[in-house]
Each structure stands twice: as structure tokens, then as C-alpha cells.
N, C-alpha and C positions, 0 to 999 in steps of 0.2 A: 503366469502359467509356466514360463521357462524356469523360474526359480523353484516352483513346486516340483517340476520334473527333475531338477537337479537334486533337490533334497530327498526325493523318493528313492534315488539311487545312492544316497549317502550310506557308508558302511555301518553307521550306528542305527539305521532304520531296522535292520534285522534284530539287533539287541533290544530296541524299544518294543518291537512287536512281540518278542519272546517274553519280556517283562509284563506286557499288557495281558498276554495269554495266561501267564502264571497268576496274575492278580485276579483275572476273571474266574479262573478255575478255583482258586482259593476262596473267592467270595461265594461261588455256587456251592462249594463243599460246606462252607460255614452255614449257609442258609439251610441246606438239607439236614445238617446236624441239628440245628435249632428246631427244625420241624419235627424230627424224630424224637428229640428229647422232650418236646412239648407234649407229644402224644403218649409218653410213658409216665404215668402218674403213680405215685406210691400211696399207701394207706395214710401217710402223714398229710398228703394233699387234701384228703377227704375229711380230716379232722382239724385242718387249719382254720383258725378263727377268721382270718381275712377271706379265705375262700367261702366259708359259710356265710359271712356277711354279704359278700358280693353275690353269692348265689341267691340269697334271700331277696336282694334288690331285683335281680333278674326274674325271679319267680313271681314276685308281686307285680311286676310290670307285664309279664307275658302269660302267666298261668293262673294267677289268683282269681281271675274273672270266672273261671270254671271250677277250680279246685278250692277256692276260698282262701282267705288270709290265714296263714299258718298251716295251709294244706290240709285243713280239717274236712274238706268236702263242701259241696254246694249242690244246687239243683241241676247243674249241667256237668258235674264231674265228681268222681268219688274221692274219698279221703286218701291221701298219700302217706299218712303216718304209718311207718312200719314197712313200706314197700322196698326200702333199701336203695342204695346207690345204683345197683345193677339195673333196676327197672327204669330209672331215669335215663341212664346211659343208653339203654336199648331204645326206649321210646323216642327220645330226643335225637339220639345219634343216627337213627334210621329215618328221621323226618316224619314219623307217625304223629308226633306231638310237636307243636300244637296242631290240632286237627285242621285239615283243609276244608272239610265239610262233614256234616253229620251223615251217618250211614250205618250199615250193619257192623262195620269195623273200620278202624283207622287204616288208611292206605299209606304205603311207603312212598316217600317223595324226597326231594332235595332238602337236606336239613338246613334249618334257618340259623343255627348257632354253630360257632366254631368249637373245636375240641376243648379249649380252656373254659368257655362259657358253659358247655355241657357239663364239664367236671365240676364247676362251681355250683350249678343247680343240683347236681347229684350230691355234692357235699352238704348242701343245705337240707335236702330231704333226708339224707343219711343221718343228720343230726337230730331229726325229729323222732326217730324210733329205730330199733334194730330191724334189719332186713338183709337180704342177700347183698353182698358187696361185689365190687368189680373183681373178676377172676384174675388169678395170678398168671403171669406169662408162662409158667411151667405147664399149665393145663391148656394152653392155647397153641403149643408147639406141635404142629402136625408131623414134624420130623424128629420128635423126641425118641431117644433110644428105646424106650419101653413101649412105644406105640404098637398096638396089635390091630392091624387093618381088618383081619378076618373077624375078630371080636367086635370091632366097630360096625362092620356090615351087618352082623347078626343082630346087634342091639338096635340098629336103625330099622331093620326090617320088622322086628318084633314090636318096637315102640313108636315108630314114626311113619312107616311106609303107608299105613292105612289112611292117613290124611295127606301126607306130602307126596304120595306115590312112590313106587319102588325106584323110580328114576330121580327122585327128589325134585321133580319139576313142579310140584304143587298140585292142588286139586280142589274141586268144588265141595262145599259143605252145605248145610241147610240154611234157608232163609237169607240167601244172598251173601253168606259168609264163605270164606275160602281159606285154604291153607296155602301160603305163598311159596314160591319157588325158593329153594335153598342154594341155588347156583349163584356164585358171586357174592354171597353174604360173608361178611368178615367173621373170622373165628371168634372174636370177642362177643359179637352179637348173637351168634349161634349158642354159645355157652350161656349168655345172659337170658336168652329166651327159654332155655331148659330150666333154669333155676327160678325164673319169675313167672312163667306161664302166662304170656301176654294174650289178651283177648280170648280166643277159644282154645288155646293150648293148655294142656295140663301141666302142673308143676312136677319136675323131676328133681326131687331133693337128693341130697347125698345118700340118703337111706335107700332111694330107688336106684339111682345111678351115681356111683362114686365119681369124684373128679377125674380119676383115671379113665373110667368108662366114658365120660363125656368127651375127654380128649380123644379116645379111640373113635367115637362117632364123628367128631370134627375131622380127624385125619382121614377117615373113610370118605367123607363128603368131598374133601379137597382132592383126594386121589381120584374119585369118580369124575370130578370136573376135568382132570387132565386127560381123560380117555377120549373125549370128543365123541363124534358120531361116525364111526368107521363105515357104517352101512349107507351113508348119505344124509339126506335131510332128516332132522329129528321128528318132524311132524308133531311137535308138541310133546314128544316123549310119552304119548298116551298108550302105547302098547300095540300088539299085533292086530287087535280088532280094529282100532282106528286106522292103522296103516292099511289093512286089507280093504276097509271101506273106501279109503281114499283111492287106492289103485282100481277097485271095482268101479267106482263112480267115474274116475277119469277114463278108464277103458270104455265104459258105456257111452260117455260123451263123445269120444273119438269115433266109435262105431256109428252112432247116430249122425254125426257130422259127415262121415264118409258116405253114408246112405243118402243123405240130403244132396251132397255134391254129385253123386252118381245120377240121381233122378234129374237134377238140373242139367247135367250134361246130355242125357238121353233125349230130353225135350228140345 
């Protein structure tokens, strides 16, 4: 113990700790760089023979039981020929596929595949037929110099708010279906949902909404997220009717409780 105490006060201890800190910082930076570079895939990745082959192996092991060998469809799942890489990246990247259970629509959950595996399956499906591809980073940049937030808000209210609500908090549809919340959804997945039309959502092709229009909508949603709820609790962002009902019900409950308390006190 005495020797350890003496060594801890050695002049070289400070230098050793500094070197250790630099090595640790460099290692963490390298790891973060590798993660970022792994998530940025180019069109070449989706046409790589190796990625297509690996994606086919993953598809056959995890998806073919429903969608059939060659993704031509089956009794439990539709054909995926021609859906494009964007559809696979959205469905698998958000955890909707593989399905957790049968129901009116696939539910978002923790994704079962990492980004590289998702890319490989998307590359395989992409090779089967032409379809929407992964959006370019230019159209996912909410801080782009050409972004028009006012235009994005107008487009959202005209095309999306009737299902997702004006607050983008989601809403109920018919027969147990629903439009999910758009808060916290990645820019890439919002864009992919617009071009692929998953489940009950219509397809917004470039003839309906240009890539620049889609970028404006994404920028509006991200700006909306930063505003928070300055008035207090969001109460589900269902609007003044729901909020008024909550206040009225809460006030009535307090009044009844006070009357009950008064009667017990008088007796």
C-alpha cells in the first residue's frame, strides 16, 4: 500500500493520466465517426452485388415466410417487387416489419435489424424492380438555406392534418386504424412515408409534392417539435374541446368532492 501511495504521487502520473485521457477521447471519436459513416449510404451501396446477396440471405431467413421466396408475395404478405428501397428502409427501420402481431396495421416498435442489415435488405428488394429510392440528404436537411417553413406548414395542413391532426400528434381512423404521431420521427422516415404511402397513407409522388415541398414539410414538423407546450400539459394535443372537457370534468369532480366533505363534517 505504501508503494502504491508513493507511485500515485510520482510526477509522471499526471502525464500518464493525460495520455490515457487523450487515448480514450480519440477512441470515442473514432467510434462515433464509424457509426455516422455507417448510417450514410450511397446509391452504390444499394446496387452492390455483395449487399444484394447478403440482403437476399436476410430476407429469406426473416421475411420470405410471409412475402415468399423472391418477394413475389404469399398468403400472409403482398409482393414486394417494385416497392423500392425506401419502403423497406421505412418499414424495417421503424420496426413495423417484421410484424409483431396481426392487426389492422403494423405497429411501430424497436427495430430488430441494425442499419447495415436494413440497407442490405433494402438493396435486395431494390434489385427486384424499380421503386422509390432512399432520399438524398439534401432533401432531409431541415436547416437548408432554401427551406420555407410557412410553405411547409401550409402543405402539412392541406395534405396531412386531416389524419395526423394539426398538432401532428396523430389521430384515429376507421376500423381500428390510426394515423401515428409525427413527433420524434426521423426526417428520412417522414420522407419515405410520403413517397411510399405505408398502410393507410396515400402516396405523395414528386408530381404531387416536389422533393423541395417534402423538405419544407419536414422542416415545419421539426420546427413544431422545438416549440414545446408553453401553455402547460399537452393533454394529447387534441385541441380546445378536449382541453375544455378535461377542465370541466376536473372542476366538477372537485366540486362534488368538496360537497361530500362538507356533508361529512356537518354530521
